[in-house]
PDB file of N, CA, C and O in Angstrom:
ATOM      1  N   MET A   1     -16.791 -13.631   2.924  1.00  0.00           N
ATOM      2  CA  MET A   1     -17.248 -12.296   3.236  1.00  0.00           C
ATOM      3  C   MET A   1     -16.678 -11.320   2.217  1.00  0.00           C
ATOM      4  O   MET A   1     -15.505 -11.404   1.853  1.00  0.00           O
ATOM      5  N   ILE A   2     -17.501 -10.411   1.768  1.00  0.00           N
ATOM      6  CA  ILE A   2     -17.071  -9.386   0.827  1.00  0.00           C
ATOM      7  C   ILE A   2     -16.398  -8.280   1.621  1.00  0.00           C
ATOM      8  O   ILE A   2     -16.971  -7.762   2.579  1.00  0.00           O
ATOM      9  N   ARG A   3     -15.196  -7.923   1.229  1.00  0.00           N
ATOM     10  CA  ARG A   3     -14.442  -6.896   1.959  1.00  0.00           C
ATOM     11  C   ARG A   3     -14.552  -5.525   1.306  1.00  0.00           C
ATOM     12  O   ARG A   3     -14.505  -4.503   1.990  1.00  0.00           O
ATOM     13  N   PHE A   4     -14.697  -5.501  -0.012  1.00  0.00           N
ATOM     14  CA  PHE A   4     -14.851  -4.234  -0.725  1.00  0.00           C
ATOM     15  C   PHE A   4     -15.427  -4.504  -2.105  1.00  0.00           C
ATOM     16  O   PHE A   4     -15.356  -5.619  -2.623  1.00  0.00           O
ATOM     17  N   ILE A   5     -15.999  -3.456  -2.688  1.00  0.00           N
ATOM     18  CA  ILE A   5     -16.494  -3.509  -4.058  1.00  0.00           C
ATOM     19  C   ILE A   5     -15.992  -2.259  -4.755  1.00  0.00           C
ATOM     20  O   ILE A   5     -16.120  -1.151  -4.233  1.00  0.00           O
ATOM     21  N   LEU A   6     -15.419  -2.443  -5.938  1.00  0.00           N
ATOM     22  CA  LEU A   6     -14.907  -1.318  -6.715  1.00  0.00           C
ATOM     23  C   LEU A   6     -15.508  -1.350  -8.110  1.00  0.00           C
ATOM     24  O   LEU A   6     -15.617  -2.408  -8.731  1.00  0.00           O
ATOM     25  N   LEU A   7     -15.894  -0.187  -8.590  1.00  0.00           N
ATOM     26  CA  LEU A   7     -16.270  -0.021  -9.987  1.00  0.00           C
ATOM     27  C   LEU A   7     -15.343   1.045 -10.548  1.00  0.00           C
ATOM     28  O   LEU A   7     -15.306   2.175 -10.060  1.00  0.00           O
ATOM     29  N   GLN A   8     -14.602   0.674 -11.571  1.00  0.00           N
ATOM     30  CA  GLN A   8     -13.618   1.581 -12.159  1.00  0.00           C
ATOM     31  C   GLN A   8     -13.837   1.666 -13.662  1.00  0.00           C
ATOM     32  O   GLN A   8     -14.345   0.734 -14.286  1.00  0.00           O
ATOM     33  N   ASN A   9     -13.436   2.822 -14.241  1.00  0.00           N
ATOM     34  CA  ASN A   9     -13.476   2.919 -15.694  1.00  0.00           C
ATOM     35  C   ASN A   9     -12.200   2.298 -16.269  1.00  0.00           C
ATOM     36  O   ASN A   9     -11.335   1.836 -15.526  1.00  0.00           O
ATOM     37  N   ARG A  10     -12.097   2.293 -17.569  1.00  0.00           N
ATOM     38  CA  ARG A  10     -10.945   1.637 -18.202  1.00  0.00           C
ATOM     39  C   ARG A  10      -9.623   2.332 -17.944  1.00  0.00           C
ATOM     40  O   ARG A  10      -8.562   1.724 -18.086  1.00  0.00           O
ATOM     41  N   GLN A  11      -9.678   3.595 -17.566  1.00  0.00           N
ATOM     42  CA  GLN A  11      -8.453   4.329 -17.266  1.00  0.00           C
ATOM     43  C   GLN A  11      -8.017   4.150 -15.810  1.00  0.00           C
ATOM     44  O   GLN A  11      -6.966   4.653 -15.410  1.00  0.00           O
ATOM     45  N   GLY A  12      -8.820   3.438 -15.020  1.00  0.00           N
ATOM     46  CA  GLY A  12      -8.449   3.178 -13.637  1.00  0.00           C
ATOM     47  C   GLY A  12      -9.057   4.133 -12.635  1.00  0.00           C
ATOM     48  O   GLY A  12      -8.774   4.043 -11.440  1.00  0.00           O
ATOM     49  N   LYS A  13      -9.897   5.055 -13.107  1.00  0.00           N
ATOM     50  CA  LYS A  13     -10.544   5.982 -12.179  1.00  0.00           C
ATOM     51  C   LYS A  13     -11.681   5.255 -11.469  1.00  0.00           C
ATOM     52  O   LYS A  13     -12.545   4.654 -12.108  1.00  0.00           O
ATOM     53  N   THR A  14     -11.668   5.319 -10.164  1.00  0.00           N
ATOM     54  CA  THR A  14     -12.693   4.646  -9.374  1.00  0.00           C
ATOM     55  C   THR A  14     -13.977   5.459  -9.415  1.00  0.00           C
ATOM     56  O   THR A  14     -13.993   6.637  -9.058  1.00  0.00           O
ATOM     57  N   ARG A  15     -15.051   4.817  -9.855  1.00  0.00           N
ATOM     58  CA  ARG A  15     -16.364   5.464  -9.950  1.00  0.00           C
ATOM     59  C   ARG A  15     -17.222   5.170  -8.732  1.00  0.00           C
ATOM     60  O   ARG A  15     -18.064   5.981  -8.346  1.00  0.00           O
ATOM     61  N   LEU A  16     -17.008   4.020  -8.134  1.00  0.00           N
ATOM     62  CA  LEU A  16     -17.754   3.648  -6.924  1.00  0.00           C
ATOM     63  C   LEU A  16     -16.849   2.764  -6.081  1.00  0.00           C
ATOM     64  O   LEU A  16     -16.275   1.795  -6.580  1.00  0.00           O
ATOM     65  N   ALA A  17     -16.728   3.094  -4.828  1.00  0.00           N
ATOM     66  CA  ALA A  17     -15.940   2.275  -3.902  1.00  0.00           C
ATOM     67  C   ALA A  17     -16.755   2.095  -2.639  1.00  0.00           C
ATOM     68  O   ALA A  17     -17.202   3.068  -2.032  1.00  0.00           O
ATOM     69  N   LYS A  18     -16.942   0.868  -2.253  1.00  0.00           N
ATOM     70  CA  LYS A  18     -17.681   0.556  -1.037  1.00  0.00           C
ATOM     71  C   LYS A  18     -16.807  -0.410  -0.235  1.00  0.00           C
ATOM     72  O   LYS A  18     -16.545  -1.532  -0.669  1.00  0.00           O
ATOM     73  N   TYR A  19     -16.367   0.033   0.922  1.00  0.00           N
ATOM     74  CA  TYR A  19     -15.491  -0.782   1.767  1.00  0.00           C
ATOM     75  C   TYR A  19     -16.266  -1.247   2.993  1.00  0.00           C
ATOM     76  O   TYR A  19     -16.943  -0.456   3.650  1.00  0.00           O
ATOM     77  N   TYR A  20     -16.161  -2.526   3.290  1.00  0.00           N
ATOM     78  CA  TYR A  20     -16.828  -3.108   4.444  1.00  0.00           C
ATOM     79  C   TYR A  20     -15.860  -3.424   5.568  1.00  0.00           C
ATOM     80  O   TYR A  20     -16.244  -3.987   6.593  1.00  0.00           O
ATOM     81  N   ILE A  21     -14.601  -3.057   5.369  1.00  0.00           N
ATOM     82  CA  ILE A  21     -13.573  -3.193   6.397  1.00  0.00           C
ATOM     83  C   ILE A  21     -12.864  -1.850   6.509  1.00  0.00           C
ATOM     84  O   ILE A  21     -12.760  -1.127   5.517  1.00  0.00           O
ATOM     85  N   PRO A  22     -12.383  -1.506   7.680  1.00  0.00           N
ATOM     86  CA  PRO A  22     -11.683  -0.214   7.814  1.00  0.00           C
ATOM     87  C   PRO A  22     -10.303  -0.272   7.157  1.00  0.00           C
ATOM     88  O   PRO A  22      -9.513  -1.185   7.398  1.00  0.00           O
ATOM     89  N   LEU A  23     -10.041   0.736   6.316  1.00  0.00           N
ATOM     90  CA  LEU A  23      -8.742   0.861   5.655  1.00  0.00           C
ATOM     91  C   LEU A  23      -8.330   2.326   5.667  1.00  0.00           C
ATOM     92  O   LEU A  23      -9.171   3.221   5.590  1.00  0.00           O
ATOM     93  N   GLU A  24      -7.036   2.555   5.763  1.00  0.00           N
ATOM     94  CA  GLU A  24      -6.503   3.909   5.645  1.00  0.00           C
ATOM     95  C   GLU A  24      -6.639   4.357   4.193  1.00  0.00           C
ATOM     96  O   GLU A  24      -6.711   3.524   3.289  1.00  0.00           O
ATOM     97  N   GLU A  25      -6.675   5.666   3.969  1.00  0.00           N
ATOM     98  CA  GLU A  25      -6.796   6.194   2.609  1.00  0.00           C
ATOM     99  C   GLU A  25      -5.666   5.701   1.715  1.00  0.00           C
ATOM    100  O   GLU A  25      -5.894   5.395   0.545  1.00  0.00           O
ATOM    101  N   SER A  26      -4.463   5.623   2.246  1.00  0.00           N
ATOM    102  CA  SER A  26      -3.327   5.151   1.443  1.00  0.00           C
ATOM    103  C   SER A  26      -3.506   3.687   1.046  1.00  0.00           C
ATOM    104  O   SER A  26      -3.139   3.292  -0.061  1.00  0.00           O
ATOM    105  N   GLU A  27      -4.072   2.880   1.951  1.00  0.00           N
ATOM    106  CA  GLU A  27      -4.328   1.473   1.642  1.00  0.00           C
ATOM    107  C   GLU A  27      -5.407   1.350   0.565  1.00  0.00           C
ATOM    108  O   GLU A  27      -5.300   0.507  -0.326  1.00  0.00           O
ATOM    109  N   LYS A  28      -6.444   2.187   0.644  1.00  0.00           N
ATOM    110  CA  LYS A  28      -7.511   2.169  -0.356  1.00  0.00           C
ATOM    111  C   LYS A  28      -6.949   2.516  -1.734  1.00  0.00           C
ATOM    112  O   LYS A  28      -7.268   1.858  -2.725  1.00  0.00           O
ATOM    113  N   HIS A  29      -6.119   3.543  -1.788  1.00  0.00           N
ATOM    114  CA  HIS A  29      -5.531   3.959  -3.056  1.00  0.00           C
ATOM    115  C   HIS A  29      -4.660   2.842  -3.642  1.00  0.00           C
ATOM    116  O   HIS A  29      -4.735   2.550  -4.836  1.00  0.00           O
ATOM    117  N   LYS A  30      -3.853   2.236  -2.813  1.00  0.00           N
ATOM    118  CA  LYS A  30      -2.992   1.141  -3.265  1.00  0.00           C
ATOM    119  C   LYS A  30      -3.830  -0.036  -3.769  1.00  0.00           C
ATOM    120  O   LYS A  30      -3.509  -0.628  -4.800  1.00  0.00           O
ATOM    121  N   LEU A  31      -4.883  -0.372  -3.060  1.00  0.00           N
ATOM    122  CA  LEU A  31      -5.769  -1.463  -3.439  1.00  0.00           C
ATOM    123  C   LEU A  31      -6.454  -1.172  -4.775  1.00  0.00           C
ATOM    124  O   LEU A  31      -6.539  -2.051  -5.632  1.00  0.00           O
ATOM    125  N   GLU A  32      -6.943   0.053  -4.955  1.00  0.00           N
ATOM    126  CA  GLU A  32      -7.596   0.431  -6.208  1.00  0.00           C
ATOM    127  C   GLU A  32      -6.622   0.348  -7.381  1.00  0.00           C
ATOM    128  O   GLU A  32      -6.982  -0.119  -8.461  1.00  0.00           O
ATOM    129  N   TYR A  33      -5.397   0.799  -7.166  1.00  0.00           N
ATOM    130  CA  TYR A  33      -4.372   0.719  -8.208  1.00  0.00           C
ATOM    131  C   TYR A  33      -4.082  -0.739  -8.576  1.00  0.00           C
ATOM    132  O   TYR A  33      -3.990  -1.082  -9.755  1.00  0.00           O
ATOM    133  N   GLU A  34      -3.942  -1.580  -7.573  1.00  0.00           N
ATOM    134  CA  GLU A  34      -3.617  -2.992  -7.798  1.00  0.00           C
ATOM    135  C   GLU A  34      -4.750  -3.716  -8.525  1.00  0.00           C
ATOM    136  O   GLU A  34      -4.499  -4.514  -9.427  1.00  0.00           O
ATOM    137  N   VAL A  35      -5.989  -3.442  -8.137  1.00  0.00           N
ATOM    138  CA  VAL A  35      -7.131  -4.067  -8.808  1.00  0.00           C
ATOM    139  C   VAL A  35      -7.157  -3.654 -10.275  1.00  0.00           C
ATOM    140  O   VAL A  35      -7.349  -4.491 -11.157  1.00  0.00           O
ATOM    141  N   HIS A  36      -6.967  -2.374 -10.532  1.00  0.00           N
ATOM    142  CA  HIS A  36      -6.971  -1.909 -11.927  1.00  0.00           C
ATOM    143  C   HIS A  36      -5.857  -2.582 -12.728  1.00  0.00           C
ATOM    144  O   HIS A  36      -6.079  -3.012 -13.860  1.00  0.00           O
ATOM    145  N   ARG A  37      -4.675  -2.672 -12.153  1.00  0.00           N
ATOM    146  CA  ARG A  37      -3.559  -3.306 -12.835  1.00  0.00           C
ATOM    147  C   ARG A  37      -3.878  -4.754 -13.192  1.00  0.00           C
ATOM    148  O   ARG A  37      -3.563  -5.204 -14.294  1.00  0.00           O
ATOM    149  N   LEU A  38      -4.498  -5.483 -12.274  1.00  0.00           N
ATOM    150  CA  LEU A  38      -4.851  -6.885 -12.522  1.00  0.00           C
ATOM    151  C   LEU A  38      -5.925  -7.021 -13.598  1.00  0.00           C
ATOM    152  O   LEU A  38      -5.843  -7.902 -14.454  1.00  0.00           O
ATOM    153  N   VAL A  39      -6.924  -6.153 -13.555  1.00  0.00           N
ATOM    154  CA  VAL A  39      -8.024  -6.246 -14.514  1.00  0.00           C
ATOM    155  C   VAL A  39      -7.567  -5.870 -15.917  1.00  0.00           C
ATOM    156  O   VAL A  39      -7.952  -6.523 -16.887  1.00  0.00           O
ATOM    157  N   VAL A  40      -6.755  -4.832 -16.038  1.00  0.00           N
ATOM    158  CA  VAL A  40      -6.289  -4.383 -17.343  1.00  0.00           C
ATOM    159  C   VAL A  40      -5.465  -5.467 -18.032  1.00  0.00           C
ATOM    160  O   VAL A  40      -5.493  -5.574 -19.257  1.00  0.00           O
ATOM    161  N   ASN A  41      -4.753  -6.251 -17.280  1.00  0.00           N
ATOM    162  CA  ASN A  41      -3.883  -7.283 -17.859  1.00  0.00           C
ATOM    163  C   ASN A  41      -4.614  -8.590 -18.164  1.00  0.00           C
ATOM    164  O   ASN A  41      -4.006  -9.534 -18.667  1.00  0.00           O
ATOM    165  N   ARG A  42      -5.904  -8.652 -17.865  1.00  0.00           N
ATOM    166  CA  ARG A  42      -6.670  -9.868 -18.159  1.00  0.00           C
ATOM    167  C   ARG A  42      -6.985  -9.965 -19.640  1.00  0.00           C
ATOM    168  O   ARG A  42      -7.083  -8.956 -20.339  1.00  0.00           O
ATOM    169  N   ASP A  43      -7.139 -11.189 -20.103  1.00  0.00           N
ATOM    170  CA  ASP A  43      -7.582 -11.430 -21.471  1.00  0.00           C
ATOM    171  C   ASP A  43      -9.017 -10.912 -21.603  1.00  0.00           C
ATOM    172  O   ASP A  43      -9.852 -11.238 -20.760  1.00  0.00           O
ATOM    173  N   PRO A  44      -9.331 -10.118 -22.631  1.00  0.00           N
ATOM    174  CA  PRO A  44     -10.672  -9.536 -22.778  1.00  0.00           C
ATOM    175  C   PRO A  44     -11.812 -10.553 -22.763  1.00  0.00           C
ATOM    176  O   PRO A  44     -12.920 -10.222 -22.340  1.00  0.00           O
ATOM    177  N   LYS A  45     -11.569 -11.762 -23.209  1.00  0.00           N
ATOM    178  CA  LYS A  45     -12.658 -12.748 -23.216  1.00  0.00           C
ATOM    179  C   LYS A  45     -13.016 -13.228 -21.804  1.00  0.00           C
ATOM    180  O   LYS A  45     -14.050 -13.869 -21.618  1.00  0.00           O
ATOM    181  N   PHE A  46     -12.182 -12.929 -20.820  1.00  0.00           N
ATOM    182  CA  PHE A  46     -12.469 -13.310 -19.443  1.00  0.00           C
ATOM    183  C   PHE A  46     -12.946 -12.130 -18.602  1.00  0.00           C
ATOM    184  O   PHE A  46     -13.078 -12.249 -17.384  1.00  0.00           O
ATOM    185  N   THR A  47     -13.202 -11.003 -19.239  1.00  0.00           N
ATOM    186  CA  THR A  47     -13.614  -9.808 -18.512  1.00  0.00           C
ATOM    187  C   THR A  47     -15.047  -9.477 -18.891  1.00  0.00           C
ATOM    188  O   THR A  47     -15.334  -9.169 -20.047  1.00  0.00           O
ATOM    189  N   ASN A  48     -15.934  -9.541 -17.927  1.00  0.00           N
ATOM    190  CA  ASN A  48     -17.339  -9.249 -18.165  1.00  0.00           C
ATOM    191  C   ASN A  48     -17.846  -8.424 -16.995  1.00  0.00           C
ATOM    192  O   ASN A  48     -18.333  -8.977 -16.009  1.00  0.00           O
ATOM    193  N   PHE A  49     -17.737  -7.114 -17.095  1.00  0.00           N
ATOM    194  CA  PHE A  49     -18.134  -6.236 -16.011  1.00  0.00           C
ATOM    195  C   PHE A  49     -19.412  -5.499 -16.378  1.00  0.00           C
ATOM    196  O   PHE A  49     -19.563  -5.022 -17.502  1.00  0.00           O
ATOM    197  N   VAL A  50     -20.308  -5.411 -15.447  1.00  0.00           N
ATOM    198  CA  VAL A  50     -21.587  -4.738 -15.646  1.00  0.00           C
ATOM    199  C   VAL A  50     -21.696  -3.631 -14.608  1.00  0.00           C
ATOM    200  O   VAL A  50     -21.293  -3.802 -13.458  1.00  0.00           O
ATOM    201  N   GLU A  51     -22.246  -2.491 -15.026  1.00  0.00           N
ATOM    202  CA  GLU A  51     -22.434  -1.406 -14.078  1.00  0.00           C
ATOM    203  C   GLU A  51     -23.602  -1.745 -13.152  1.00  0.00           C
ATOM    204  O   GLU A  51     -24.730  -1.936 -13.605  1.00  0.00           O
ATOM    205  N   VAL A  52     -23.327  -1.817 -11.887  1.00  0.00           N
ATOM    206  CA  VAL A  52     -24.367  -2.077 -10.885  1.00  0.00           C
ATOM    207  C   VAL A  52     -24.137  -1.158  -9.703  1.00  0.00           C
ATOM    208  O   VAL A  52     -23.145  -1.293  -8.987  1.00  0.00           O
ATOM    209  N   TYR A  53     -25.038  -0.242  -9.503  1.00  0.00           N
ATOM    210  CA  TYR A  53     -24.916   0.693  -8.401  1.00  0.00           C
ATOM    211  C   TYR A  53     -25.993   0.408  -7.357  1.00  0.00           C
ATOM    212  O   TYR A  53     -25.686   0.124  -6.199  1.00  0.00           O
ATOM    213  N   LEU A  54     -27.220   0.485  -7.765  1.00  0.00           N
ATOM    214  CA  LEU A  54     -28.337   0.289  -6.845  1.00  0.00           C
ATOM    215  C   LEU A  54     -28.378  -1.140  -6.310  1.00  0.00           C
ATOM    216  O   LEU A  54     -28.715  -1.361  -5.147  1.00  0.00           O
ATOM    217  N   ILE A  55     -28.042  -2.087  -7.140  1.00  0.00           N
ATOM    218  CA  ILE A  55     -28.086  -3.490  -6.729  1.00  0.00           C
ATOM    219  C   ILE A  55     -27.163  -3.740  -5.540  1.00  0.00           C
ATOM    220  O   ILE A  55     -27.501  -4.511  -4.642  1.00  0.00           O
ATOM    221  N   LEU A  56     -26.011  -3.097  -5.532  1.00  0.00           N
ATOM    222  CA  LEU A  56     -25.059  -3.296  -4.443  1.00  0.00           C
ATOM    223  C   LEU A  56     -25.662  -2.928  -3.094  1.00  0.00           C
ATOM    224  O   LEU A  56     -25.560  -3.684  -2.128  1.00  0.00           O
ATOM    225  N   ASP A  57     -26.287  -1.767  -3.041  1.00  0.00           N
ATOM    226  CA  ASP A  57     -26.862  -1.330  -1.779  1.00  0.00           C
ATOM    227  C   ASP A  57     -28.084  -2.147  -1.381  1.00  0.00           C
ATOM    228  O   ASP A  57     -28.388  -2.277  -0.196  1.00  0.00           O
ATOM    229  N   GLU A  58     -28.779  -2.695  -2.362  1.00  0.00           N
ATOM    230  CA  GLU A  58     -29.984  -3.468  -2.063  1.00  0.00           C
ATOM    231  C   GLU A  58     -29.678  -4.877  -1.544  1.00  0.00           C
ATOM    232  O   GLU A  58     -30.415  -5.409  -0.713  1.00  0.00           O
ATOM    233  N   PHE A  59     -28.593  -5.477  -2.035  1.00  0.00           N
ATOM    234  CA  PHE A  59     -28.381  -6.900  -1.752  1.00  0.00           C
ATOM    235  C   PHE A  59     -27.112  -7.235  -0.990  1.00  0.00           C
ATOM    236  O   PHE A  59     -26.830  -8.404  -0.730  1.00  0.00           O
ATOM    237  N   ILE A  60     -26.347  -6.217  -0.633  1.00  0.00           N
ATOM    238  CA  ILE A  60     -25.163  -6.447   0.192  1.00  0.00           C
ATOM    239  C   ILE A  60     -25.286  -5.558   1.419  1.00  0.00           C
ATOM    240  O   ILE A  60     -25.438  -4.342   1.303  1.00  0.00           O
ATOM    241  N   LEU A  61     -25.219  -6.159   2.572  1.00  0.00           N
ATOM    242  CA  LEU A  61     -25.366  -5.433   3.823  1.00  0.00           C
ATOM    243  C   LEU A  61     -24.196  -5.788   4.726  1.00  0.00           C
ATOM    244  O   LEU A  61     -23.978  -6.957   5.042  1.00  0.00           O
ATOM    245  N   ALA A  62     -23.449  -4.779   5.136  1.00  0.00           N
ATOM    246  CA  ALA A  62     -22.311  -4.954   6.038  1.00  0.00           C
ATOM    247  C   ALA A  62     -21.305  -5.977   5.499  1.00  0.00           C
ATOM    248  O   ALA A  62     -20.696  -6.724   6.264  1.00  0.00           O
ATOM    249  N   GLY A  63     -21.141  -5.999   4.185  1.00  0.00           N
ATOM    250  CA  GLY A  63     -20.160  -6.880   3.586  1.00  0.00           C
ATOM    251  C   GLY A  63     -20.618  -8.309   3.392  1.00  0.00           C
ATOM    252  O   GLY A  63     -19.837  -9.166   2.979  1.00  0.00           O
ATOM    253  N   GLU A  64     -21.878  -8.569   3.686  1.00  0.00           N
ATOM    254  CA  GLU A  64     -22.403  -9.927   3.539  1.00  0.00           C
ATOM    255  C   GLU A  64     -23.515  -9.931   2.503  1.00  0.00           C
ATOM    256  O   GLU A  64     -24.381  -9.056   2.511  1.00  0.00           O
ATOM    257  N   LEU A  65     -23.495 -10.905   1.622  1.00  0.00           N
ATOM    258  CA  LEU A  65     -24.521 -11.044   0.604  1.00  0.00           C
ATOM    259  C   LEU A  65     -25.828 -11.441   1.281  1.00  0.00           C
ATOM    260  O   LEU A  65     -25.883 -12.433   2.008  1.00  0.00           O
ATOM    261  N   GLN A  66     -26.876 -10.662   1.038  1.00  0.00           N
ATOM    262  CA  GLN A  66     -28.157 -10.904   1.703  1.00  0.00           C
ATOM    263  C   GLN A  66     -29.126 -11.700   0.839  1.00  0.00           C
ATOM    264  O   GLN A  66     -30.003 -12.388   1.361  1.00  0.00           O
ATOM    265  N   GLU A  67     -28.975 -11.611  -0.464  1.00  0.00           N
ATOM    266  CA  GLU A  67     -29.902 -12.297  -1.365  1.00  0.00           C
ATOM    267  C   GLU A  67     -29.130 -12.964  -2.485  1.00  0.00           C
ATOM    268  O   GLU A  67     -28.276 -12.334  -3.108  1.00  0.00           O
ATOM    269  N   THR A  68     -29.421 -14.241  -2.752  1.00  0.00           N
ATOM    270  CA  THR A  68     -28.742 -14.953  -3.818  1.00  0.00           C
ATOM    271  C   THR A  68     -29.705 -15.415  -4.905  1.00  0.00           C
ATOM    272  O   THR A  68     -29.277 -15.944  -5.930  1.00  0.00           O
ATOM    273  N   SER A  69     -30.991 -15.219  -4.688  1.00  0.00           N
ATOM    274  CA  SER A  69     -31.991 -15.650  -5.661  1.00  0.00           C
ATOM    275  C   SER A  69     -32.066 -14.661  -6.820  1.00  0.00           C
ATOM    276  O   SER A  69     -32.388 -13.489  -6.624  1.00  0.00           O
ATOM    277  N   LYS A  70     -31.772 -15.132  -8.014  1.00  0.00           N
ATOM    278  CA  LYS A  70     -31.834 -14.278  -9.199  1.00  0.00           C
ATOM    279  C   LYS A  70     -33.249 -13.738  -9.391  1.00  0.00           C
ATOM    280  O   LYS A  70     -33.432 -12.572  -9.742  1.00  0.00           O
ATOM    281  N   LYS A  71     -34.238 -14.581  -9.162  1.00  0.00           N
ATOM    282  CA  LYS A  71     -35.643 -14.175  -9.314  1.00  0.00           C
ATOM    283  C   LYS A  71     -35.981 -13.044  -8.343  1.00  0.00           C
ATOM    284  O   LYS A  71     -36.614 -12.064  -8.737  1.00  0.00           O
ATOM    285  N   ALA A  72     -35.574 -13.167  -7.095  1.00  0.00           N
ATOM    286  CA  ALA A  72     -35.855 -12.139  -6.091  1.00  0.00           C
ATOM    287  C   ALA A  72     -35.176 -10.819  -6.443  1.00  0.00           C
ATOM    288  O   ALA A  72     -35.756  -9.750  -6.251  1.00  0.00           O
ATOM    289  N   ILE A  73     -33.960 -10.891  -6.953  1.00  0.00           N
ATOM    290  CA  ILE A  73     -33.228  -9.681  -7.332  1.00  0.00           C
ATOM    291  C   ILE A  73     -33.932  -8.982  -8.488  1.00  0.00           C
ATOM    292  O   ILE A  73     -34.106  -7.764  -8.462  1.00  0.00           O
ATOM    293  N   ILE A  74     -34.339  -9.747  -9.509  1.00  0.00           N
ATOM    294  CA  ILE A  74     -35.021  -9.155 -10.663  1.00  0.00           C
ATOM    295  C   ILE A  74     -36.358  -8.547 -10.244  1.00  0.00           C
ATOM    296  O   ILE A  74     -36.714  -7.462 -10.702  1.00  0.00           O
ATOM    297  N   GLU A  75     -37.096  -9.237  -9.380  1.00  0.00           N
ATOM    298  CA  GLU A  75     -38.370  -8.702  -8.898  1.00  0.00           C
ATOM    299  C   GLU A  75     -38.162  -7.391  -8.142  1.00  0.00           C
ATOM    300  O   GLU A  75     -38.927  -6.443  -8.321  1.00  0.00           O
ATOM    301  N   ARG A  76     -37.144  -7.333  -7.309  1.00  0.00           N
ATOM    302  CA  ARG A  76     -36.869  -6.111  -6.544  1.00  0.00           C
ATOM    303  C   ARG A  76     -36.450  -4.969  -7.463  1.00  0.00           C
ATOM    304  O   ARG A  76     -36.888  -3.834  -7.271  1.00  0.00           O
ATOM    305  N   MET A  77     -35.617  -5.247  -8.453  1.00  0.00           N
ATOM    306  CA  MET A  77     -35.197  -4.207  -9.386  1.00  0.00           C
ATOM    307  C   MET A  77     -36.383  -3.704 -10.213  1.00  0.00           C
ATOM    308  O   MET A  77     -36.468  -2.508 -10.491  1.00  0.00           O
ATOM    309  N   THR A  78     -37.291  -4.587 -10.609  1.00  0.00           N
ATOM    310  CA  THR A  78     -38.497  -4.175 -11.327  1.00  0.00           C
ATOM    311  C   THR A  78     -39.356  -3.275 -10.456  1.00  0.00           C
ATOM    312  O   THR A  78     -39.879  -2.262 -10.921  1.00  0.00           O
ATOM    313  N   GLU A  79     -39.498  -3.648  -9.191  1.00  0.00           N
ATOM    314  CA  GLU A  79     -40.265  -2.836  -8.252  1.00  0.00           C
ATOM    315  C   GLU A  79     -39.649  -1.438  -8.077  1.00  0.00           C
ATOM    316  O   GLU A  79     -40.369  -0.440  -8.029  1.00  0.00           O
ATOM    317  N   LEU A  80     -38.334  -1.375  -7.983  1.00  0.00           N
ATOM    318  CA  LEU A  80     -37.649  -0.087  -7.844  1.00  0.00           C
ATOM    319  C   LEU A  80     -37.785   0.776  -9.086  1.00  0.00           C
ATOM    320  O   LEU A  80     -37.913   1.996  -8.986  1.00  0.00           O
ATOM    321  N   GLU A  81     -37.757   0.146 -10.262  1.00  0.00           N
ATOM    322  CA  GLU A  81     -37.933   0.896 -11.508  1.00  0.00           C
ATOM    323  C   GLU A  81     -39.325   1.490 -11.597  1.00  0.00           C
ATOM    324  O   GLU A  81     -39.489   2.606 -12.091  1.00  0.00           O
ATOM    325  N   ARG A  82     -40.335   0.764 -11.126  1.00  0.00           N
ATOM    326  CA  ARG A  82     -41.715   1.278 -11.131  1.00  0.00           C
ATOM    327  C   ARG A  82     -41.857   2.486 -10.214  1.00  0.00           C
ATOM    328  O   ARG A  82     -42.662   3.377 -10.484  1.00  0.00           O
ATOM    329  N   GLN A  83     -41.096   2.521  -9.151  1.00  0.00           N
ATOM    330  CA  GLN A  83     -41.180   3.628  -8.193  1.00  0.00           C
ATOM    331  C   GLN A  83     -40.576   4.912  -8.749  1.00  0.00           C
ATOM    332  O   GLN A  83     -40.919   6.006  -8.299  1.00  0.00           O
ATOM    333  N   GLU A  84     -39.691   4.787  -9.713  1.00  0.00           N
ATOM    334  CA  GLU A  84     -39.029   5.975 -10.287  1.00  0.00           C
ATOM    335  C   GLU A  84     -39.978   6.664 -11.162  1.00  0.00           C
ATOM    336  O   GLU A  84     -39.641   7.690 -11.753  1.00  0.00           O
TER     337      GLU A  84
END
């Protein structure tokens, strides 16, 4: 089960945070700091992060992955782009 999703910039500022479990604000801040610390210390060849905002809301519901088919995800994203 997915408990949270964080998107942060290289300086550690959280750009998107989606929590699927209840946490106090202090716990969220501590968790965001710890995740940034771990990611910054990784070897660059093992770090491959992509900005995904709309995809998260489309394919994750209540902390559970709803769709795993790459084809279905691409088709849905194409459909959403046409609507814009």
